C-alpha positions as CSV (number, residue, x, y, z in Angstrom):
1,X,-119.3,-169.0,-71.8
2,X,-118.7,-165.6,-73.1
3,X,-117.3,-164.1,-76.3
4,X,-114.0,-162.3,-76.5
5,X,-113.4,-160.0,-79.4
6,X,-109.6,-159.7,-79.7
7,X,-107.1,-158.1,-82.1
8,X,-103.7,-159.6,-81.8
9,X,-101.0,-157.0,-81.2
10,X,-98.2,-159.1,-82.7
11,X,-97.3,-157.3,-85.9
12,X,-96.9,-160.7,-87.6
13,X,-100.5,-161.6,-86.7
14,X,-103.2,-159.1,-87.4
15,X,-106.3,-161.2,-87.5
16,X,-109.5,-160.2,-85.8
17,X,-111.3,-163.3,-84.5
18,X,-114.1,-163.5,-82.0
19,X,-113.2,-166.3,-79.6
20,X,-115.5,-167.9,-77.0
21,X,-114.2,-169.0,-73.6
22,X,-116.0,-171.8,-71.9
23,X,-115.5,-173.5,-68.5
24,X,-115.3,-177.2,-69.1
25,X,-114.5,-180.4,-67.1
26,X,-113.3,-183.8,-68.0
27,X,-112.0,-186.9,-66.2
28,X,-108.4,-188.0,-65.8
29,X,-107.8,-191.3,-64.0
30,X,-111.2,-190.7,-62.2
31,X,-110.4,-187.1,-61.2
32,X,-112.4,-184.2,-62.4
33,X,-110.1,-181.7,-64.3
34,X,-111.2,-178.1,-64.7
35,X,-110.3,-176.3,-67.9
36,X,-110.9,-173.3,-70.1
37,X,-111.8,-174.0,-73.6
38,X,-111.2,-171.3,-76.2
39,X,-113.0,-171.7,-79.5
40,X,-113.1,-169.5,-82.6
41,X,-116.6,-168.2,-83.3
42,X,-116.6,-169.6,-86.8
43,X,-117.7,-172.8,-88.6
44,X,-115.6,-175.8,-87.7
45,X,-114.3,-178.4,-87.2
46,X,-111.0,-176.7,-86.3
47,X,-107.5,-178.1,-85.4
48,X,-107.0,-178.1,-81.7
49,X,-104.1,-177.6,-79.2
50,X,-103.9,-178.8,-75.6
51,X,-101.9,-176.1,-73.6
52,X,-100.4,-177.3,-70.3
53,X,-99.1,-175.0,-67.5
54,X,-95.8,-174.9,-65.6
55,X,-95.4,-176.7,-62.3
56,X,-97.3,-174.8,-59.6
57,X,-99.1,-172.7,-62.3
58,X,-102.8,-172.6,-63.1
59,X,-104.8,-172.2,-66.3
60,X,-105.4,-168.5,-65.6
61,X,-101.8,-167.7,-66.0
62,X,-99.4,-168.3,-68.9
63,X,-101.1,-171.4,-70.2
64,X,-104.4,-169.5,-70.6
65,X,-102.6,-166.6,-72.2
66,X,-101.1,-168.9,-74.9
67,X,-104.3,-170.7,-75.3
68,X,-106.3,-167.5,-75.9
69,X,-103.7,-166.1,-78.3
70,X,-103.6,-169.3,-80.4
71,X,-107.4,-169.4,-80.4
72,X,-107.3,-165.9,-82.0
73,X,-105.4,-167.6,-84.9
74,X,-108.2,-170.1,-85.6
75,X,-107.4,-173.1,-83.3
76,X,-109.6,-174.6,-80.6
77,X,-107.4,-174.5,-77.5
78,X,-107.7,-176.1,-74.0
79,X,-105.9,-174.8,-70.9
80,X,-106.5,-176.8,-67.8
81,X,-105.5,-177.2,-64.1
82,X,-103.6,-180.4,-63.5
83,X,-104.9,-182.8,-61.0
84,X,-104.3,-181.9,-57.3
85,X,-103.9,-178.2,-58.2
86,X,-106.0,-175.2,-59.2
87,X,-109.7,-176.0,-59.5
88,X,-109.2,-179.6,-60.4
89,X,-109.8,-182.5,-58.0
90,X,-107.2,-184.6,-56.2
91,X,-105.8,-185.0,-52.7
92,X,-103.4,-184.1,-51.3
93,X,-103.4,-180.6,-52.6
94,X,-100.1,-179.5,-54.1
95,X,-99.0,-182.9,-55.3
96,X,-96.8,-182.8,-58.4
97,X,-97.0,-186.2,-60.0
98,X,-95.5,-186.6,-63.4
99,X,-97.4,-189.8,-64.2
100,X,-100.7,-188.0,-63.5
101,X,-99.5,-184.9,-65.4
102,X,-98.9,-187.0,-68.5
103,X,-102.3,-188.7,-68.0
104,X,-104.0,-185.3,-67.7
105,X,-102.6,-184.3,-71.1
106,X,-103.8,-187.5,-72.7
107,X,-107.2,-187.1,-71.1
108,X,-107.4,-183.5,-72.4
109,X,-106.7,-184.9,-75.9
110,X,-109.5,-187.4,-75.3
111,X,-111.9,-184.7,-74.3
112,X,-111.1,-182.7,-77.5
113,X,-111.8,-185.8,-79.7
114,X,-115.4,-185.8,-78.5
115,X,-116.2,-182.3,-79.6
116,X,-117.9,-181.6,-82.9
117,X,-116.0,-178.3,-83.4
118,X,-112.6,-180.1,-83.2
119,X,-111.0,-182.1,-86.0
120,X,-109.9,-185.1,-84.0
121,X,-107.2,-186.0,-86.5
122,X,-105.5,-182.7,-86.1
123,X,-104.7,-182.2,-82.4
124,X,-101.4,-180.8,-81.1
125,X,-99.9,-180.1,-77.7
126,X,-98.1,-177.1,-76.2
127,X,-96.2,-177.4,-72.9
128,X,-94.7,-174.5,-70.9
129,X,-91.8,-175.0,-68.4
130,X,-92.3,-178.3,-66.7
131,X,-95.1,-179.2,-69.1
132,X,-92.6,-178.8,-71.9
133,X,-91.3,-182.1,-70.6
134,X,-94.7,-183.6,-69.8
135,X,-96.0,-183.1,-73.4
136,X,-92.9,-184.9,-74.8
137,X,-93.7,-187.9,-72.6
138,X,-97.4,-187.8,-73.5
139,X,-96.8,-187.5,-77.3
140,X,-94.2,-190.3,-77.3
141,X,-96.9,-192.9,-76.6
142,X,-100.1,-191.1,-77.8
143,X,-100.3,-191.1,-81.6
144,X,-103.4,-188.9,-81.5
145,X,-101.0,-186.0,-80.8
146,X,-99.9,-184.9,-84.3
147,X,-97.5,-182.0,-83.5
148,X,-95.7,-180.9,-80.3
149,X,-94.5,-177.5,-79.2
150,X,-92.6,-176.4,-76.1
151,X,-91.9,-173.0,-74.6
152,X,-89.2,-172.7,-71.9
153,X,-89.5,-176.5,-71.6
154,X,-87.7,-178.3,-68.9
155,X,-87.6,-181.8,-67.4
156,X,-88.8,-181.4,-63.9
157,X,-86.6,-184.3,-62.6
158,X,-83.4,-182.6,-64.1
159,X,-84.6,-179.3,-62.6
160,X,-84.7,-180.7,-59.1
161,X,-81.7,-183.0,-59.4
162,X,-79.3,-180.7,-61.2
163,X,-80.8,-177.2,-60.7
164,X,-82.0,-174.7,-63.2
165,X,-78.5,-174.2,-64.5
166,X,-77.4,-177.8,-64.3
167,X,-74.7,-177.1,-61.8
168,X,-76.4,-177.9,-58.5
169,X,-74.5,-179.7,-55.8
170,X,-75.7,-183.4,-55.8
171,X,-76.1,-183.3,-52.1
172,X,-79.2,-181.0,-52.5
173,X,-81.4,-183.6,-54.1
174,X,-80.1,-186.3,-51.7
175,X,-81.2,-184.1,-48.8
176,X,-84.6,-183.5,-50.5
177,X,-85.1,-187.3,-50.9
178,X,-84.3,-187.8,-47.3
179,X,-87.0,-185.3,-46.4
180,X,-89.4,-187.0,-48.8
181,X,-88.8,-190.3,-47.1
182,X,-89.3,-188.8,-43.6
183,X,-92.5,-187.2,-44.8
184,X,-93.9,-190.5,-46.1
185,X,-93.1,-192.2,-42.8
186,X,-94.8,-189.4,-40.8
187,X,-97.8,-189.6,-43.0
188,X,-98.0,-193.3,-42.5
189,X,-98.1,-192.7,-38.8
190,X,-101.0,-190.3,-39.2
191,X,-99.2,-187.0,-38.9
192,X,-100.8,-185.6,-42.0
193,X,-99.3,-184.4,-45.4
194,X,-96.1,-182.6,-45.2
195,X,-95.2,-179.9,-47.8
196,X,-92.5,-177.5,-48.6
197,X,-92.6,-173.9,-50.0
198,X,-92.0,-173.5,-53.7
199,X,-90.8,-169.9,-53.3
200,X,-88.9,-168.0,-50.6
201,X,-90.5,-165.2,-48.5
202,X,-89.0,-162.2,-50.3
203,X,-87.6,-161.1,-53.6
204,X,-84.2,-160.6,-52.0
205,X,-84.1,-164.2,-50.9
206,X,-85.2,-165.3,-54.3
207,X,-82.4,-163.4,-55.9
208,X,-79.8,-164.7,-53.4
209,X,-81.0,-168.3,-53.8
210,X,-81.7,-168.5,-57.6
211,X,-80.2,-165.5,-59.2
212,X,-82.1,-163.8,-62.1
213,X,-84.1,-167.0,-62.7
214,X,-85.2,-167.2,-59.1
215,X,-86.1,-163.6,-58.9
216,X,-88.2,-163.6,-62.1
217,X,-90.1,-166.7,-60.9
218,X,-90.8,-165.0,-57.6
219,X,-92.0,-161.8,-59.3
220,X,-94.3,-163.8,-61.6
221,X,-95.9,-166.1,-59.1
222,X,-95.8,-164.0,-55.9
223,X,-96.4,-160.4,-56.9
224,X,-99.1,-158.5,-58.7
225,X,-97.3,-159.2,-61.9
226,X,-99.2,-162.5,-62.4
227,X,-99.9,-164.2,-59.1
228,X,-103.1,-166.1,-58.7
229,X,-104.8,-167.3,-55.5
230,X,-105.0,-170.9,-56.8
231,X,-101.4,-171.2,-58.0
232,X,-99.6,-173.7,-55.8
233,X,-97.2,-172.0,-53.4
234,X,-96.3,-175.3,-51.7
235,X,-95.8,-178.9,-53.0
236,X,-96.0,-182.1,-51.0
237,X,-92.7,-183.7,-50.1
238,X,-94.0,-186.9,-51.7
239,X,-93.8,-185.0,-55.0
240,X,-90.0,-185.2,-54.9
241,X,-89.5,-189.0,-55.1
242,X,-92.3,-189.1,-57.7
243,X,-90.5,-186.5,-59.9
244,X,-87.0,-188.0,-59.5
245,X,-87.8,-191.4,-61.2
246,X,-89.4,-189.5,-64.1
247,X,-87.4,-188.7,-67.3
248,X,-89.3,-186.5,-69.7
249,X,-86.7,-186.9,-72.4
250,X,-86.2,-190.7,-72.3
251,X,-88.5,-191.5,-75.1
252,X,-88.6,-188.3,-77.1
253,X,-87.3,-190.1,-80.1
254,X,-90.6,-191.9,-80.3
255,X,-92.4,-188.7,-81.3
256,X,-90.9,-189.0,-84.8
257,X,-92.1,-188.7,-87.6
258,X,-94.5,-186.2,-85.9
259,X,-92.9,-182.7,-85.8
260,X,-91.5,-181.0,-82.7
261,X,-90.8,-177.3,-82.1
262,X,-88.7,-176.3,-79.1
263,X,-88.8,-172.6,-78.3
264,X,-86.3,-171.3,-75.8
265,X,-85.1,-167.9,-74.6
266,X,-81.5,-167.0,-75.5
267,X,-80.9,-165.7,-72.0
268,X,-82.8,-168.6,-70.2
269,X,-80.6,-170.4,-67.7
270,X,-82.7,-173.5,-68.4
271,X,-82.1,-173.5,-72.1
272,X,-79.7,-176.4,-71.9
273,X,-82.7,-178.7,-71.2
274,X,-84.5,-177.5,-74.3
275,X,-81.3,-178.1,-76.3
276,X,-81.0,-181.6,-74.8
277,X,-84.6,-182.5,-75.7
278,X,-84.0,-181.2,-79.2
279,X,-80.9,-183.3,-79.6
280,X,-82.6,-186.4,-78.4
281,X,-85.4,-186.1,-80.8
282,X,-85.2,-187.7,-84.3
283,X,-87.1,-185.2,-86.3
284,X,-88.7,-183.5,-88.0
285,X,-87.7,-180.9,-85.4
286,X,-86.8,-177.3,-84.9
287,X,-85.0,-175.4,-82.2
288,X,-86.2,-171.8,-82.2
289,X,-84.4,-169.1,-80.1
290,X,-86.1,-165.9,-78.9
291,X,-83.4,-163.4,-78.6
292,X,-82.8,-161.6,-75.3
293,X,-85.6,-163.6,-73.5
294,X,-85.1,-165.4,-70.2
295,X,-87.1,-168.4,-69.1
296,X,-89.9,-166.5,-67.4
297,X,-89.9,-163.6,-70.0
298,X,-91.6,-166.1,-72.4
299,X,-94.5,-166.5,-70.0
300,X,-96.2,-163.2,-70.7
301,X,-93.9,-160.3,-71.8
302,X,-95.3,-159.1,-75.1
303,X,-91.9,-158.4,-76.7
304,X,-91.1,-162.1,-76.3
305,X,-94.6,-163.6,-76.2
306,X,-95.6,-162.1,-79.6
307,X,-92.7,-163.7,-81.6
308,X,-93.3,-167.0,-79.7
309,X,-97.0,-167.1,-80.6
310,X,-96.1,-166.2,-84.2
311,X,-93.7,-169.1,-84.4
312,X,-96.2,-171.5,-82.8
313,X,-98.9,-170.4,-85.2
314,X,-96.7,-171.0,-88.2
315,X,-95.7,-174.4,-86.8
316,X,-99.2,-175.6,-85.9
317,X,-100.7,-174.3,-89.1
318,X,-98.0,-176.0,-91.1
319,X,-98.5,-179.3,-89.3
320,X,-102.2,-179.3,-88.6
321,X,-102.7,-177.8,-92.0
322,X,-105.6,-179.6,-93.5
323,X,-108.2,-177.8,-91.4
324,X,-106.2,-174.7,-90.3
């Protein structure tokens, strides 16, 4: 562990709090999960927030950034690598399994409840991108989660089935399901795990295939902007059929009466999914727009990150308030 003296640059948040970052592990369905725990260097117990990363991301990227910034505001926060990815256990590598992802979030909550510096009755969750959907599914059936926030949240099944903009040709997902079925057959015959690349080879290809959203994703994950050697660059084909039977928004109404905050960028091509999740929720709920921001802008660009952290701090302090 090591202390981090930080001064938040957000003009709305001018606290100076020493935070301590600690490498931790916990079990999720028998797999060892690797995490970074951020704790305020002050007497507790403190309210806590589980922060879950995008599909293919790792704890050292945007999830860790949000975790650190929220710890600066007095919360214990936990960012972790999902099973099968990053430093966490699980084979095959690069598997994206929504059921396991939801279990990982619940297991992270369980881990926090065992800590003396955490107020176990005041734990929230924050999900970014695909985890914005996963935290909704986790909170729907885990009443230990007292407040739920999402940033650029999507339902991974809708993303693959309908595309980032919701306008994808239905033939695309049918072709991917064909490939997933063929991969399972090949694996059963002993041919090994088959995977597909998450990103194209060049920025030009990313722009041609995915427009601004595709280009920004490529720049974040595949360039010096924010790339990390443990970030997943391929996913197993068996991830596809696992994702497509999952519906992150199906039981979002069960979160009520616990509060929900949905943060989306005004320019995000994926914003329709955040709106859909918000509409399906019963409340108390809030849809908060970050003007001029795209989906990926909210990952780490300070002009958008700062207002998002300010809103999250207000939300979690207001709803995990007794010990904030």
